[in-house]
Backbone atoms as SQL, in Angstrom:
CREATE TABLE atoms (id INTEGER PRIMARY KEY, chain TEXT, resi INTEGER, resn TEXT, atom TEXT, x REAL, y REAL, z REAL);
INSERT INTO atoms VALUES
  (1, 'A', 1, 'UNK', 'N', 98.923, 124.222, 113.090),
  (2, 'A', 1, 'UNK', 'CA', 98.383, 122.682, 112.721),
  (3, 'A', 1, 'UNK', 'C', 99.898, 121.898, 112.612),
  (4, 'A', 2, 'UNK', 'N', 99.792, 120.759, 113.761),
  (5, 'A', 2, 'UNK', 'CA', 100.980, 120.247, 113.611),
  (6, 'A', 2, 'UNK', 'C', 100.810, 119.011, 112.460),
  (7, 'A', 3, 'UNK', 'N', 102.274, 118.861, 111.497),
  (8, 'A', 3, 'UNK', 'CA', 102.807, 118.136, 111.284),
  (9, 'A', 3, 'UNK', 'C', 103.366, 117.043, 111.703),
  (10, 'A', 4, 'UNK', 'N', 103.001, 115.426, 111.170),
  (11, 'A', 4, 'UNK', 'CA', 104.045, 114.595, 111.461),
  (12, 'A', 4, 'UNK', 'C', 104.211, 113.233, 110.316),
  (13, 'A', 5, 'UNK', 'N', 105.686, 112.536, 110.663),
  (14, 'A', 5, 'UNK', 'CA', 105.808, 111.969, 109.682),
  (15, 'A', 5, 'UNK', 'C', 104.702, 111.441, 109.548),
  (16, 'A', 6, 'UNK', 'N', 104.341, 110.390, 108.233),
  (17, 'A', 6, 'UNK', 'CA', 103.884, 108.585, 107.690),
  (18, 'A', 6, 'UNK', 'C', 104.731, 108.332, 108.093),
  (19, 'A', 7, 'UNK', 'N', 103.748, 107.304, 108.763),
  (20, 'A', 7, 'UNK', 'CA', 105.035, 105.917, 108.989),
  (21, 'A', 7, 'UNK', 'C', 103.953, 104.842, 108.400),
  (22, 'A', 8, 'UNK', 'N', 105.525, 103.602, 107.747),
  (23, 'A', 8, 'UNK', 'CA', 105.322, 102.863, 106.592),
  (24, 'A', 8, 'UNK', 'C', 106.223, 101.158, 106.709),
  (25, 'A', 9, 'UNK', 'N', 105.303, 99.857, 106.149),
  (26, 'A', 9, 'UNK', 'CA', 106.571, 99.534, 106.913),
  (27, 'A', 9, 'UNK', 'C', 107.150, 98.884, 105.616),
  (28, 'A', 10, 'UNK', 'N', 108.008, 98.159, 105.343),
  (29, 'A', 10, 'UNK', 'CA', 108.448, 97.321, 104.210),
  (30, 'A', 10, 'UNK', 'C', 109.123, 96.084, 104.591),
  (31, 'A', 11, 'UNK', 'N', 109.048, 95.106, 103.721),
  (32, 'A', 11, 'UNK', 'CA', 109.718, 93.840, 104.207),
  (33, 'A', 11, 'UNK', 'C', 110.443, 93.842, 103.184),
  (34, 'A', 12, 'UNK', 'N', 111.041, 92.369, 103.688),
  (35, 'A', 12, 'UNK', 'CA', 112.589, 91.645, 103.094),
  (36, 'A', 12, 'UNK', 'C', 111.933, 90.688, 102.688),
  (37, 'A', 13, 'UNK', 'N', 111.091, 90.136, 101.916),
  (38, 'A', 13, 'UNK', 'CA', 110.501, 88.449, 101.621),
  (39, 'A', 13, 'UNK', 'C', 111.400, 87.666, 101.291),
  (40, 'A', 14, 'UNK', 'N', 111.941, 86.414, 102.577),
  (41, 'A', 14, 'UNK', 'CA', 112.663, 85.483, 101.873),
  (42, 'A', 14, 'UNK', 'C', 111.669, 84.526, 101.528),
  (43, 'A', 15, 'UNK', 'N', 112.906, 83.776, 100.011),
  (44, 'A', 15, 'UNK', 'CA', 111.844, 82.565, 99.931),
  (45, 'A', 15, 'UNK', 'C', 112.786, 81.502, 99.886),
  (46, 'A', 16, 'UNK', 'N', 112.079, 79.976, 99.704),
  (47, 'A', 16, 'UNK', 'CA', 113.216, 78.867, 99.562),
  (48, 'A', 16, 'UNK', 'C', 114.612, 79.288, 98.795),
  (49, 'A', 17, 'UNK', 'N', 115.710, 78.865, 98.428),
  (50, 'A', 17, 'UNK', 'CA', 116.296, 78.983, 97.742),
  (51, 'A', 17, 'UNK', 'C', 116.848, 80.423, 98.048),
  (52, 'A', 18, 'UNK', 'N', 117.296, 81.446, 98.651),
  (53, 'A', 18, 'UNK', 'CA', 117.603, 82.630, 99.281),
  (54, 'A', 18, 'UNK', 'C', 117.139, 83.611, 98.612),
  (55, 'A', 19, 'UNK', 'N', 116.406, 83.598, 97.719),
  (56, 'A', 19, 'UNK', 'CA', 115.982, 85.242, 97.381),
  (57, 'A', 19, 'UNK', 'C', 115.284, 86.370, 97.152),
  (58, 'A', 20, 'UNK', 'N', 115.183, 86.939, 97.788),
  (59, 'A', 20, 'UNK', 'CA', 114.246, 87.526, 98.318),
  (60, 'A', 20, 'UNK', 'C', 113.223, 88.416, 97.247),
  (61, 'A', 21, 'UNK', 'N', 111.491, 88.743, 97.092),
  (62, 'A', 21, 'UNK', 'CA', 110.600, 89.333, 96.104),
  (63, 'A', 21, 'UNK', 'C', 111.046, 90.928, 96.302),
  (64, 'A', 22, 'UNK', 'N', 110.768, 91.539, 95.348),
  (65, 'A', 22, 'UNK', 'CA', 110.749, 93.106, 95.054),
  (66, 'A', 22, 'UNK', 'C', 109.672, 93.049, 94.068),
  (67, 'A', 23, 'UNK', 'N', 109.439, 93.982, 94.060),
  (68, 'A', 23, 'UNK', 'CA', 107.815, 94.886, 93.456),
  (69, 'A', 23, 'UNK', 'C', 108.750, 96.244, 92.410),
  (70, 'A', 24, 'UNK', 'N', 108.414, 95.582, 91.352),
  (71, 'A', 24, 'UNK', 'CA', 108.683, 97.471, 90.222),
  (72, 'A', 24, 'UNK', 'C', 107.149, 97.728, 90.388),
  (73, 'A', 25, 'UNK', 'N', 106.999, 99.425, 91.128),
  (74, 'A', 25, 'UNK', 'CA', 105.953, 100.043, 90.890),
  (75, 'A', 25, 'UNK', 'C', 105.015, 100.790, 90.227),
  (76, 'A', 26, 'UNK', 'N', 103.758, 100.257, 90.111),
  (77, 'A', 26, 'UNK', 'CA', 103.202, 101.434, 89.098),
  (78, 'A', 26, 'UNK', 'C', 103.340, 102.824, 89.646),
  (79, 'A', 27, 'UNK', 'N', 103.094, 103.088, 90.621),
  (80, 'A', 27, 'UNK', 'CA', 103.313, 104.703, 90.590),
  (81, 'A', 27, 'UNK', 'C', 104.529, 105.127, 91.129),
  (82, 'A', 28, 'UNK', 'N', 104.380, 106.787, 91.199),
  (83, 'A', 28, 'UNK', 'CA', 105.344, 107.697, 91.574),
  (84, 'A', 28, 'UNK', 'C', 106.030, 107.617, 93.102),
  (85, 'A', 29, 'UNK', 'N', 107.343, 107.079, 92.910),
  (86, 'A', 29, 'UNK', 'CA', 107.722, 107.356, 92.401),
  (87, 'A', 29, 'UNK', 'C', 109.010, 106.518, 91.659),
  (88, 'A', 30, 'UNK', 'N', 108.729, 105.939, 90.453),
  (89, 'A', 30, 'UNK', 'CA', 109.610, 104.353, 89.991),
  (90, 'A', 30, 'UNK', 'C', 110.864, 104.493, 90.405),
  (91, 'A', 31, 'UNK', 'N', 110.569, 102.732, 89.767),
  (92, 'A', 31, 'UNK', 'CA', 111.763, 102.172, 90.586),
  (93, 'A', 31, 'UNK', 'C', 110.810, 100.469, 91.275),
  (94, 'A', 32, 'UNK', 'N', 112.403, 99.768, 91.156),
  (95, 'A', 32, 'UNK', 'CA', 111.609, 98.084, 91.933),
  (96, 'A', 32, 'UNK', 'C', 111.732, 98.764, 93.576),
  (97, 'A', 33, 'UNK', 'N', 111.720, 98.335, 94.638),
  (98, 'A', 33, 'UNK', 'CA', 110.594, 98.559, 95.596),
  (99, 'A', 33, 'UNK', 'C', 110.687, 97.120, 96.575),
  (100, 'A', 34, 'UNK', 'N', 110.897, 97.620, 97.718),
  (101, 'A', 34, 'UNK', 'CA', 110.686, 96.054, 98.835),
  (102, 'A', 34, 'UNK', 'C', 108.630, 96.549, 98.674),
  (103, 'A', 35, 'UNK', 'N', 108.423, 95.496, 98.967),
  (104, 'A', 35, 'UNK', 'CA', 106.477, 95.538, 99.427),
  (105, 'A', 35, 'UNK', 'C', 106.872, 96.045, 100.727),
  (106, 'A', 36, 'UNK', 'N', 105.560, 96.624, 100.579),
  (107, 'A', 36, 'UNK', 'CA', 104.963, 97.260, 101.930),
  (108, 'A', 36, 'UNK', 'C', 103.891, 98.597, 102.287),
  (109, 'A', 37, 'UNK', 'N', 104.259, 99.119, 102.784),
  (110, 'A', 37, 'UNK', 'CA', 102.576, 100.402, 102.230),
  (111, 'A', 37, 'UNK', 'C', 103.047, 100.974, 104.284),
  (112, 'A', 38, 'UNK', 'N', 101.825, 101.783, 103.556),
  (113, 'A', 38, 'UNK', 'CA', 101.490, 103.024, 104.664),
  (114, 'A', 38, 'UNK', 'C', 100.795, 102.098, 105.460),
  (115, 'A', 39, 'UNK', 'N', 100.869, 102.093, 106.946),
  (116, 'A', 39, 'UNK', 'CA', 100.341, 101.624, 108.291),
  (117, 'A', 39, 'UNK', 'C', 98.789, 102.424, 107.976),
  (118, 'A', 40, 'UNK', 'N', 97.778, 101.408, 108.729),
  (119, 'A', 40, 'UNK', 'CA', 96.520, 102.229, 109.075),
  (120, 'A', 40, 'UNK', 'C', 96.168, 102.863, 110.202),
  (121, 'A', 41, 'UNK', 'N', 95.115, 103.725, 110.128),
  (122, 'A', 41, 'UNK', 'CA', 95.364, 103.786, 111.265),
  (123, 'A', 41, 'UNK', 'C', 94.456, 102.884, 112.290),
  (124, 'A', 42, 'UNK', 'N', 94.876, 102.526, 113.518),
  (125, 'A', 42, 'UNK', 'CA', 94.007, 101.588, 114.183),
  (126, 'A', 42, 'UNK', 'C', 95.145, 100.213, 113.890),
  (127, 'A', 43, 'UNK', 'N', 96.118, 99.982, 113.119),
  (128, 'A', 43, 'UNK', 'CA', 96.304, 99.066, 112.436),
  (129, 'A', 43, 'UNK', 'C', 97.955, 98.815, 113.649),
  (130, 'A', 44, 'UNK', 'N', 98.884, 97.604, 113.956),
  (131, 'A', 44, 'UNK', 'CA', 99.704, 97.612, 114.112),
  (132, 'A', 44, 'UNK', 'C', 100.695, 97.197, 112.848),
  (133, 'A', 45, 'UNK', 'N', 101.906, 97.503, 113.323),
  (134, 'A', 45, 'UNK', 'CA', 102.574, 97.418, 112.552),
  (135, 'A', 45, 'UNK', 'C', 102.665, 96.397, 111.533),
  (136, 'A', 46, 'UNK', 'N', 102.831, 94.973, 112.497),
  (137, 'A', 46, 'UNK', 'CA', 102.965, 94.057, 112.118),
  (138, 'A', 46, 'UNK', 'C', 101.877, 93.398, 111.667),
  (139, 'A', 47, 'UNK', 'N', 100.268, 93.751, 111.728),
  (140, 'A', 47, 'UNK', 'CA', 99.416, 94.369, 110.767),
  (141, 'A', 47, 'UNK', 'C', 99.409, 94.208, 109.266),
  (142, 'A', 48, 'UNK', 'N', 99.900, 95.296, 109.265),
  (143, 'A', 48, 'UNK', 'CA', 100.338, 96.711, 107.786),
  (144, 'A', 48, 'UNK', 'C', 101.859, 95.769, 106.886),
  (145, 'A', 49, 'UNK', 'N', 101.937, 94.883, 107.702),
  (146, 'A', 49, 'UNK', 'CA', 103.209, 94.228, 107.037),
  (147, 'A', 49, 'UNK', 'C', 102.818, 93.243, 106.381),
  (148, 'A', 50, 'UNK', 'N', 101.917, 92.367, 106.776),
  (149, 'A', 50, 'UNK', 'CA', 101.673, 91.324, 106.478),
  (150, 'A', 50, 'UNK', 'C', 100.335, 91.820, 105.456),
  (151, 'A', 51, 'UNK', 'N', 99.232, 92.490, 105.589),
  (152, 'A', 51, 'UNK', 'CA', 98.433, 93.041, 104.638),
  (153, 'A', 51, 'UNK', 'C', 99.332, 93.724, 103.468),
  (154, 'A', 52, 'UNK', 'N', 100.337, 94.279, 103.681),
  (155, 'A', 52, 'UNK', 'CA', 101.154, 94.945, 102.661),
  (156, 'A', 52, 'UNK', 'C', 101.150, 93.909, 101.851),
  (157, 'A', 53, 'UNK', 'N', 102.079, 92.262, 102.139),
  (158, 'A', 53, 'UNK', 'CA', 102.896, 91.599, 101.401),
  (159, 'A', 53, 'UNK', 'C', 101.975, 91.230, 100.574),
  (160, 'A', 54, 'UNK', 'N', 100.050, 90.974, 101.187),
  (161, 'A', 54, 'UNK', 'CA', 99.561, 89.908, 100.286),
  (162, 'A', 54, 'UNK', 'C', 98.887, 91.092, 99.629),
  (163, 'A', 55, 'UNK', 'N', 98.662, 92.207, 99.559),
  (164, 'A', 55, 'UNK', 'CA', 97.784, 92.753, 98.587),
  (165, 'A', 55, 'UNK', 'C', 99.008, 93.147, 97.268),
  (166, 'A', 56, 'UNK', 'N', 100.318, 93.527, 97.651),
  (167, 'A', 56, 'UNK', 'CA', 101.183, 93.678, 96.675),
  (168, 'A', 56, 'UNK', 'C', 101.915, 92.217, 96.064),
  (169, 'A', 57, 'UNK', 'N', 101.930, 90.973, 96.498),
  (170, 'A', 57, 'UNK', 'CA', 102.505, 89.614, 95.845),
  (171, 'A', 57, 'UNK', 'C', 101.566, 88.731, 96.340),
  (172, 'A', 58, 'UNK', 'N', 100.631, 88.585, 96.403),
  (173, 'A', 58, 'UNK', 'CA', 100.099, 88.100, 97.367),
  (174, 'A', 58, 'UNK', 'C', 100.353, 86.900, 97.695),
  (175, 'A', 59, 'UNK', 'N', 101.780, 86.739, 98.313),
  (176, 'A', 59, 'UNK', 'CA', 102.164, 85.827, 99.889),
  (177, 'A', 59, 'UNK', 'C', 101.477, 86.001, 101.152),
  (178, 'A', 60, 'UNK', 'N', 101.582, 84.808, 101.488),
  (179, 'A', 60, 'UNK', 'CA', 101.066, 84.479, 103.165),
  (180, 'A', 60, 'UNK', 'C', 101.995, 85.022, 103.215),
  (181, 'A', 61, 'UNK', 'N', 102.613, 85.626, 104.471),
  (182, 'A', 61, 'UNK', 'CA', 104.365, 85.778, 105.418),
  (183, 'A', 61, 'UNK', 'C', 104.015, 85.115, 106.465),
  (184, 'A', 62, 'UNK', 'N', 105.232, 85.138, 107.130),
  (185, 'A', 62, 'UNK', 'CA', 105.145, 84.574, 108.259),
  (186, 'A', 62, 'UNK', 'C', 106.745, 85.709, 108.651),
  (187, 'A', 63, 'UNK', 'N', 105.612, 86.621, 109.866),
  (188, 'A', 63, 'UNK', 'CA', 107.485, 87.719, 110.268),
  (189, 'A', 63, 'UNK', 'C', 108.250, 86.854, 111.110),
  (190, 'A', 64, 'UNK', 'N', 109.174, 87.357, 110.860),
  (191, 'A', 64, 'UNK', 'CA', 110.557, 86.787, 111.499),
  (192, 'A', 64, 'UNK', 'C', 111.129, 87.862, 112.222),
  (193, 'A', 65, 'UNK', 'N', 110.748, 88.711, 112.179),
  (194, 'A', 65, 'UNK', 'CA', 111.524, 89.928, 113.146),
  (195, 'A', 65, 'UNK', 'C', 111.706, 91.094, 112.891),
  (196, 'A', 66, 'UNK', 'N', 111.979, 92.279, 113.209),
  (197, 'A', 66, 'UNK', 'CA', 111.650, 94.026, 112.957),
  (198, 'A', 66, 'UNK', 'C', 113.131, 93.706, 112.343),
  (199, 'A', 67, 'UNK', 'N', 113.778, 94.240, 111.206),
  (200, 'A', 67, 'UNK', 'CA', 115.027, 94.543, 111.093),
  (201, 'A', 67, 'UNK', 'C', 115.798, 95.701, 111.998),
  (202, 'A', 68, 'UNK', 'N', 114.866, 96.568, 110.544),
  (203, 'A', 68, 'UNK', 'CA', 115.286, 98.032, 111.585),
  (204, 'A', 68, 'UNK', 'C', 114.392, 98.807, 110.826),
  (205, 'A', 69, 'UNK', 'N', 114.983, 100.074, 111.384),
  (206, 'A', 69, 'UNK', 'CA', 113.768, 101.544, 111.430),
  (207, 'A', 69, 'UNK', 'C', 114.789, 102.668, 110.422),
  (208, 'A', 70, 'UNK', 'N', 113.964, 102.734, 109.451),
  (209, 'A', 70, 'UNK', 'CA', 114.257, 103.918, 108.169),
  (210, 'A', 70, 'UNK', 'C', 114.383, 105.102, 108.479),
  (211, 'A', 71, 'UNK', 'N', 114.539, 106.166, 108.898),
  (212, 'A', 71, 'UNK', 'CA', 113.630, 108.049, 109.502),
  (213, 'A', 71, 'UNK', 'C', 114.676, 108.866, 108.731),
  (214, 'A', 72, 'UNK', 'N', 115.609, 108.157, 108.138),
  (215, 'A', 72, 'UNK', 'CA', 115.771, 110.464, 107.481),
  (216, 'A', 72, 'UNK', 'C', 114.965, 110.488, 106.357),
  (217, 'A', 73, 'UNK', 'N', 114.483, 111.663, 106.223),
  (218, 'A', 73, 'UNK', 'CA', 113.552, 113.057, 106.485),
  (219, 'A', 73, 'UNK', 'C', 113.532, 112.860, 104.702),
  (220, 'A', 74, 'UNK', 'N', 114.344, 112.613, 103.903),
  (221, 'A', 74, 'UNK', 'CA', 114.776, 112.359, 102.521),
  (222, 'A', 74, 'UNK', 'C', 114.884, 111.279, 101.873),
  (223, 'A', 75, 'UNK', 'N', 114.908, 110.247, 102.716),
  (224, 'A', 75, 'UNK', 'CA', 114.038, 108.718, 101.933),
  (225, 'A', 75, 'UNK', 'C', 113.089, 108.038, 101.501),
  (226, 'A', 76, 'UNK', 'N', 112.025, 109.390, 101.246),
  (227, 'A', 76, 'UNK', 'CA', 110.616, 109.231, 100.368),
  (228, 'A', 76, 'UNK', 'C', 110.484, 110.334, 100.064),
  (229, 'A', 77, 'UNK', 'N', 111.130, 110.511, 98.456),
  (230, 'A', 77, 'UNK', 'CA', 110.923, 112.136, 97.597),
  (231, 'A', 77, 'UNK', 'C', 109.279, 112.853, 97.805),
  (232, 'A', 78, 'UNK', 'N', 108.263, 112.130, 98.049),
  (233, 'A', 78, 'UNK', 'CA', 106.477, 112.146, 98.650),
  (234, 'A', 78, 'UNK', 'C', 106.948, 113.190, 100.050),
  (235, 'A', 79, 'UNK', 'N', 107.698, 112.711, 100.686),
  (236, 'A', 79, 'UNK', 'CA', 107.463, 113.544, 101.938),
  (237, 'A', 79, 'UNK', 'C', 108.066, 112.649, 102.977),
  (238, 'A', 80, 'UNK', 'N', 108.261, 113.284, 104.595),
  (239, 'A', 80, 'UNK', 'CA', 108.595, 112.605, 105.364),
  (240, 'A', 80, 'UNK', 'C', 108.116, 111.477, 105.591),
  (241, 'A', 81, 'UNK', 'N', 108.979, 110.593, 105.411),
  (242, 'A', 81, 'UNK', 'CA', 108.082, 108.997, 105.846),
  (243, 'A', 81, 'UNK', 'C', 109.473, 108.147, 106.628),
  (244, 'A', 82, 'UNK', 'N', 108.756, 107.754, 107.814),
  (245, 'A', 82, 'UNK', 'CA', 109.595, 106.536, 108.603),
  (246, 'A', 82, 'UNK', 'C', 108.977, 105.626, 108.266),
  (247, 'A', 83, 'UNK', 'N', 110.080, 104.177, 107.640),
  (248, 'A', 83, 'UNK', 'CA', 109.577, 102.597, 107.345),
  (249, 'A', 83, 'UNK', 'C', 110.441, 102.202, 109.004),
  (250, 'A', 84, 'UNK', 'N', 109.413, 101.169, 109.509),
  (251, 'A', 84, 'UNK', 'CA', 110.421, 99.961, 109.898),
  (252, 'A', 84, 'UNK', 'C', 110.109, 98.722, 108.531),
  (253, 'A', 85, 'UNK', 'N', 111.587, 97.948, 108.764),
  (254, 'A', 85, 'UNK', 'CA', 111.400, 97.147, 107.816),
  (255, 'A', 85, 'UNK', 'C', 111.147, 95.669, 108.920),
  (256, 'A', 86, 'UNK', 'N', 110.553, 94.668, 108.018),
  (257, 'A', 86, 'UNK', 'CA', 110.452, 93.707, 108.339),
  (258, 'A', 86, 'UNK', 'C', 111.322, 92.653, 107.728),
  (259, 'A', 87, 'UNK', 'N', 111.852, 91.169, 108.656),
  (260, 'A', 87, 'UNK', 'CA', 111.962, 90.309, 107.407),
  (261, 'A', 87, 'UNK', 'C', 111.061, 88.904, 108.125),
  (262, 'A', 88, 'UNK', 'N', 111.129, 88.371, 106.637),
  (263, 'A', 88, 'UNK', 'CA', 109.327, 87.657, 106.648),
  (264, 'A', 88, 'UNK', 'C', 110.035, 86.531, 105.956),
  (265, 'A', 89, 'UNK', 'N', 109.601, 85.136, 105.962),
  (266, 'A', 89, 'UNK', 'CA', 109.756, 84.290, 104.618),
  (267, 'A', 89, 'UNK', 'C', 108.100, 83.682, 104.225),
  (268, 'A', 90, 'UNK', 'N', 108.520, 82.857, 103.374),
  (269, 'A', 90, 'UNK', 'CA', 106.674, 82.621, 101.968),
  (270, 'A', 90, 'UNK', 'C', 107.319, 81.781, 101.852),
  (271, 'A', 91, 'UNK', 'N', 106.641, 80.723, 101.350),
  (272, 'A', 91, 'UNK', 'CA', 105.974, 79.520, 100.267),
  (273, 'A', 91, 'UNK', 'C', 105.457, 80.468, 99.294),
  (274, 'A', 92, 'UNK', 'N', 105.521, 79.979, 97.834),
  (275, 'A', 92, 'UNK', 'CA', 104.656, 80.191, 96.538),
  (276, 'A', 92, 'UNK', 'C', 105.416, 81.162, 95.991),
  (277, 'A', 93, 'UNK', 'N', 104.515, 81.241, 94.727),
  (278, 'A', 93, 'UNK', 'CA', 105.323, 82.020, 94.329),
  (279, 'A', 93, 'UNK', 'C', 104.393, 83.484, 93.873),
  (280, 'A', 94, 'UNK', 'N', 105.230, 84.677, 94.234),
  (281, 'A', 94, 'UNK', 'CA', 104.317, 85.507, 94.454),
  (282, 'A', 94, 'UNK', 'C', 103.718, 86.181, 93.194),
  (283, 'A', 95, 'UNK', 'N', 102.650, 87.358, 93.107),
  (284, 'A', 95, 'UNK', 'CA', 102.111, 87.800, 91.349),
  (285, 'A', 95, 'UNK', 'C', 101.880, 89.019, 92.209),
  (286, 'A', 96, 'UNK', 'N', 102.245, 89.983, 91.017),
  (287, 'A', 96, 'UNK', 'CA', 102.166, 91.064, 91.090),
  (288, 'A', 96, 'UNK', 'C', 101.126, 91.852, 91.531),
  (289, 'A', 97, 'UNK', 'N', 100.222, 92.674, 92.654),
  (290, 'A', 97, 'UNK', 'CA', 98.724, 92.548, 92.376),
  (291, 'A', 97, 'UNK', 'C', 99.186, 94.281, 93.480),
  (292, 'A', 98, 'UNK', 'N', 98.185, 95.046, 93.434),
  (293, 'A', 98, 'UNK', 'CA', 98.150, 96.616, 93.719),
  (294, 'A', 98, 'UNK', 'C', 98.247, 97.409, 92.962),
  (295, 'A', 99, 'UNK', 'N', 99.453, 98.531, 93.812),
  (296, 'A', 99, 'UNK', 'CA', 100.889, 98.888, 92.714),
  (297, 'A', 99, 'UNK', 'C', 102.029, 98.516, 92.916),
  (298, 'A', 100, 'UNK', 'N', 101.718, 97.133, 92.310),
  (299, 'A', 100, 'UNK', 'CA', 103.269, 96.368, 91.620),
  (300, 'A', 100, 'UNK', 'C', 103.069, 96.791, 90.652),
  (301, 'A', 101, 'UNK', 'N', 103.243, 96.954, 89.041),
  (302, 'A', 101, 'UNK', 'CA', 103.447, 96.172, 87.940),
  (303, 'A', 101, 'UNK', 'C', 103.622, 94.714, 87.792),
  (304, 'A', 102, 'UNK', 'N', 104.835, 95.120, 88.047),
  (305, 'A', 102, 'UNK', 'CA', 105.783, 93.669, 88.340),
  (306, 'A', 102, 'UNK', 'C', 106.353, 93.243, 89.035),
  (307, 'A', 103, 'UNK', 'N', 106.789, 91.649, 89.568),
  (308, 'A', 103, 'UNK', 'CA', 107.234, 91.262, 90.710),
  (309, 'A', 103, 'UNK', 'C', 108.504, 90.647, 90.325),
  (310, 'A', 104, 'UNK', 'N', 109.330, 90.017, 90.784),
  (311, 'A', 104, 'UNK', 'CA', 110.933, 89.591, 90.583),
  (312, 'A', 104, 'UNK', 'C', 111.341, 88.780, 92.031),
  (313, 'A', 105, 'UNK', 'N', 111.839, 87.902, 92.029),
  (314, 'A', 105, 'UNK', 'CA', 113.036, 87.127, 92.768),
  (315, 'A', 105, 'UNK', 'C', 114.130, 87.363, 92.670),
  (316, 'A', 106, 'UNK', 'N', 114.973, 88.369, 93.471),
  (317, 'A', 106, 'UNK', 'CA', 116.191, 88.293, 93.057),
  (318, 'A', 106, 'UNK', 'C', 117.257, 87.810, 94.477),
  (319, 'A', 107, 'UNK', 'N', 118.512, 87.739, 93.794),
  (320, 'A', 107, 'UNK', 'CA', 119.534, 87.577, 94.554),
  (321, 'A', 107, 'UNK', 'C', 120.344, 88.817, 94.968),
  (322, 'A', 108, 'UNK', 'N', 121.366, 88.763, 95.725),
  (323, 'A', 108, 'UNK', 'CA', 122.342, 90.494, 95.628),
  (324, 'A', 108, 'UNK', 'C', 122.951, 90.778, 94.493),
  (325, 'A', 109, 'UNK', 'N', 123.636, 90.126, 93.582),
  (326, 'A', 109, 'UNK', 'CA', 123.957, 89.811, 92.538),
  (327, 'A', 109, 'UNK', 'C', 123.337, 89.982, 92.107),
  (328, 'A', 110, 'UNK', 'N', 121.743, 89.550, 91.553),
  (329, 'A', 110, 'UNK', 'CA', 120.986, 90.095, 90.694),
  (330, 'A', 110, 'UNK', 'C', 120.279, 91.208, 90.581),
  (331, 'A', 111, 'UNK', 'N', 120.095, 92.091, 91.786),
  (332, 'A', 111, 'UNK', 'CA', 119.520, 93.260, 91.790),
  (333, 'A', 111, 'UNK', 'C', 118.723, 94.000, 90.950),
  (334, 'A', 112, 'UNK', 'N', 117.854, 94.304, 90.978),
  (335, 'A', 112, 'UNK', 'CA', 117.983, 95.173, 89.736),
  (336, 'A', 112, 'UNK', 'C', 118.145, 96.811, 89.927),
  (337, 'A', 113, 'UNK', 'N', 117.820, 97.447, 88.599),
  (338, 'A', 113, 'UNK', 'CA', 117.720, 98.946, 89.035),
  (339, 'A', 113, 'UNK', 'C', 117.062, 99.945, 88.474),
  (340, 'A', 114, 'UNK', 'N', 116.672, 100.697, 88.539),
  (341, 'A', 114, 'UNK', 'CA', 117.097, 101.068, 89.976),
  (342, 'A', 114, 'UNK', 'C', 116.010, 100.833, 91.257),
  (343, 'A', 115, 'UNK', 'N', 116.658, 101.278, 91.613),
  (344, 'A', 115, 'UNK', 'CA', 115.573, 100.694, 93.580),
  (345, 'A', 115, 'UNK', 'C', 115.313, 102.259, 93.754),
  (346, 'A', 116, 'UNK', 'N', 114.149, 102.149, 94.032),
  (347, 'A', 116, 'UNK', 'CA', 113.049, 103.157, 94.785),
  (348, 'A', 116, 'UNK', 'C', 113.050, 103.406, 96.238),
  (349, 'A', 117, 'UNK', 'N', 113.100, 105.170, 96.588),
  (350, 'A', 117, 'UNK', 'CA', 113.314, 105.245, 98.248),
  (351, 'A', 117, 'UNK', 'C', 115.381, 105.006, 98.578),
  (352, 'A', 118, 'UNK', 'N', 115.129, 104.629, 99.790),
  (353, 'A', 118, 'UNK', 'CA', 117.135, 104.569, 99.880),
  (354, 'A', 118, 'UNK', 'C', 116.685, 102.270, 100.340),
  (355, 'A', 119, 'UNK', 'N', 116.374, 102.263, 99.446),
  (356, 'A', 119, 'UNK', 'CA', 115.701, 100.602, 99.596),
  (357, 'A', 119, 'UNK', 'C', 117.423, 99.992, 99.278),
  (358, 'A', 120, 'UNK', 'N', 118.114, 100.509, 98.207),
  (359, 'A', 120, 'UNK', 'CA', 119.817, 100.201, 97.635),
  (360, 'A', 120, 'UNK', 'C', 120.329, 100.533, 99.678),
  (361, 'A', 121, 'UNK', 'N', 120.348, 101.371, 100.034),
  (362, 'A', 121, 'UNK', 'CA', 121.310, 101.085, 101.448),
  (363, 'A', 121, 'UNK', 'C', 119.897, 100.346, 102.831),
  (364, 'A', 122, 'UNK', 'N', 119.074, 100.338, 102.505),
  (365, 'A', 122, 'UNK', 'CA', 118.195, 98.895, 103.298),
  (366, 'A', 122, 'UNK', 'C', 119.011, 97.043, 102.695),
  (367, 'A', 123, 'UNK', 'N', 118.324, 97.020, 101.231),
  (368, 'A', 123, 'UNK', 'CA', 119.577, 96.198, 100.939),
  (369, 'A', 123, 'UNK', 'C', 120.719, 95.257, 100.947),
  (370, 'A', 124, 'UNK', 'N', 121.719, 97.175, 100.707),
  (371, 'A', 124, 'UNK', 'CA', 122.973, 97.012, 101.378),
  (372, 'A', 124, 'UNK', 'C', 123.236, 96.226, 102.890),
  (373, 'A', 125, 'UNK', 'N', 122.440, 97.007, 103.914),
  (374, 'A', 125, 'UNK', 'CA', 121.990, 96.542, 105.326),
  (375, 'A', 125, 'UNK', 'C', 121.971, 94.635, 105.571),
  (376, 'A', 126, 'UNK', 'N', 121.128, 94.343, 104.648),
  (377, 'A', 126, 'UNK', 'CA', 120.648, 93.203, 104.828),
  (378, 'A', 126, 'UNK', 'C', 122.018, 92.079, 104.359),
  (379, 'A', 127, 'UNK', 'N', 121.991, 92.286, 103.584),
  (380, 'A', 127, 'UNK', 'CA', 122.992, 91.546, 102.863),
  (381, 'A', 127, 'UNK', 'C', 124.540, 91.445, 103.272),
  (382, 'A', 128, 'UNK', 'N', 124.855, 92.736, 103.492),
  (383, 'A', 128, 'UNK', 'CA', 125.591, 92.939, 105.033),
  (384, 'A', 128, 'UNK', 'C', 125.980, 92.327, 106.402),
  (385, 'A', 129, 'UNK', 'N', 124.649, 91.744, 106.479),
  (386, 'A', 129, 'UNK', 'CA', 124.371, 91.220, 108.092),
  (387, 'A', 129, 'UNK', 'C', 124.481, 92.460, 109.116),
  (388, 'A', 130, 'UNK', 'N', 124.219, 93.832, 108.651),
  (389, 'A', 130, 'UNK', 'CA', 124.517, 95.423, 109.763),
  (390, 'A', 130, 'UNK', 'C', 123.322, 94.829, 110.750),
  (391, 'A', 131, 'UNK', 'N', 122.641, 94.455, 110.648),
  (392, 'A', 131, 'UNK', 'CA', 121.198, 94.679, 111.951),
  (393, 'A', 131, 'UNK', 'C', 121.407, 93.231, 112.309);
């Protein structure tokens, strides 16, 4: 039987004023994370990103661009997952939904800990202008 990695999307959602949206995960692994989720069969990365943002944050986002794809086999303790990260913008007030226990808006200086998965690296790449 052939095994392949899971495909996921994450979003760096920028709000007016320069803050970004993070969710505190309700399910394992624990920690704060970028909104997102797994891509469903028949769904494009872009569609999955917009759906994931709405399901977890209640925000309707505008995708700006693909930021970067992260593929380290150890990035997700649940199994090999490849995630494409999108930059997105939104207006409004985020609300925790779906598997988000809490939600918050943060600057680089106010990021919460711990961050789940490899999201500390992703956010370092974002704030450093790496991609």
